[in-house]
NUTORNU-846695 format. One record per residue (C-alpha): x negated, y negated, z negated; chain; residue number from 1. Coordinates in steps of 0.25 Angstrom, whole numbers. Example, Ala and Ser with C-alpha at 12.3 -4.5 7.8 and 13.67 -1.06 7.14 Angstrom:
2
+-------+-------+-------+-------+-----+
|     u |     v |     w | chain |   n |
+-------+-------+-------+-------+-----+
|   -49 |    18 |   -31 |     A |   1 |
|   -55 |     4 |   -29 |     A |   2 |
+-------+-------+-------+-------+-----+
// end
This chain:
72
+-------+-------+-------+-------+-----+
|     u |     v |     w | chain |   n |
+-------+-------+-------+-------+-----+
|    41 |   203 |   157 |     A |   1 |
|    43 |   217 |   163 |     A |   2 |
|    47 |   222 |   176 |     A |   3 |
|    56 |   233 |   179 |     A |   4 |
|    55 |   239 |   193 |     A |   5 |
|    68 |   246 |   197 |     A |   6 |
|    76 |   247 |   210 |     A |   7 |
|    89 |   253 |   204 |     A |   8 |
|    98 |   249 |   192 |     A |   9 |
|    91 |   235 |   191 |     A |  10 |
|   104 |   229 |   185 |     A |  11 |
|   105 |   241 |   174 |     A |  12 |
|    90 |   239 |   171 |     A |  13 |
|    92 |   224 |   169 |     A |  14 |
|   104 |   226 |   160 |     A |  15 |
|    97 |   237 |   152 |     A |  16 |
|    85 |   229 |   149 |     A |  17 |
|    92 |   216 |   146 |     A |  18 |
|   101 |   224 |   136 |     A |  19 |
|    89 |   229 |   128 |     A |  20 |
|    88 |   221 |   115 |     A |  21 |
|    79 |   230 |   106 |     A |  22 |
|    65 |   224 |   104 |     A |  23 |
|    64 |   220 |   119 |     A |  24 |
|    73 |   211 |   127 |     A |  25 |
|    72 |   210 |   142 |     A |  26 |
|    77 |   199 |   151 |     A |  27 |
|    79 |   201 |   166 |     A |  28 |
|    72 |   190 |   173 |     A |  29 |
|    71 |   193 |   188 |     A |  30 |
|    71 |   204 |   199 |     A |  31 |
|    60 |   205 |   209 |     A |  32 |
|    63 |   216 |   219 |     A |  33 |
|    65 |   229 |   210 |     A |  34 |
|    58 |   222 |   199 |     A |  35 |
|    66 |   217 |   187 |     A |  36 |
|    59 |   207 |   178 |     A |  37 |
|    62 |   206 |   163 |     A |  38 |
|    57 |   196 |   152 |     A |  39 |
|    54 |   204 |   139 |     A |  40 |
|    55 |   199 |   125 |     A |  41 |
|    51 |   206 |   112 |     A |  42 |
|    41 |   216 |   118 |     A |  43 |
|    29 |   216 |   127 |     A |  44 |
|    31 |   219 |   142 |     A |  45 |
|    25 |   233 |   140 |     A |  46 |
|    34 |   236 |   128 |     A |  47 |
|    46 |   230 |   136 |     A |  48 |
|    42 |   239 |   148 |     A |  49 |
|    43 |   251 |   139 |     A |  50 |
|    57 |   247 |   134 |     A |  51 |
|    62 |   245 |   147 |     A |  52 |
|    58 |   258 |   153 |     A |  53 |
|    63 |   266 |   141 |     A |  54 |
|    77 |   258 |   142 |     A |  55 |
|    78 |   260 |   157 |     A |  56 |
|    75 |   275 |   156 |     A |  57 |
|    85 |   277 |   144 |     A |  58 |
|    96 |   273 |   153 |     A |  59 |
|   104 |   284 |   161 |     A |  60 |
|   101 |   277 |   174 |     A |  61 |
|    87 |   273 |   170 |     A |  62 |
|    82 |   287 |   168 |     A |  63 |
|    82 |   289 |   183 |     A |  64 |
|    78 |   275 |   187 |     A |  65 |
|    65 |   272 |   194 |     A |  66 |
|    59 |   260 |   188 |     A |  67 |
|    46 |   253 |   182 |     A |  68 |
|    44 |   244 |   171 |     A |  69 |
|    32 |   235 |   170 |     A |  70 |
|    27 |   223 |   163 |     A |  71 |
|    28 |   211 |   172 |     A |  72 |
+-------+-------+-------+-------+-----+
// end
């Protein structure tokens, strides 16, 4: 499981991560404040954090977004 701490664009982050199908799959579980929790399959939490960060930063709206990804 990983946590993505992000105050803005939460719907886009959820949609993006759930749409990824290469090697790692993310399933949105719940929201706690600004923390979005995702169940991960196909990779360790550390690898999933790396994929999530790279995927968010690759988006036009993600390059200016303040966020943090951590294993949960």
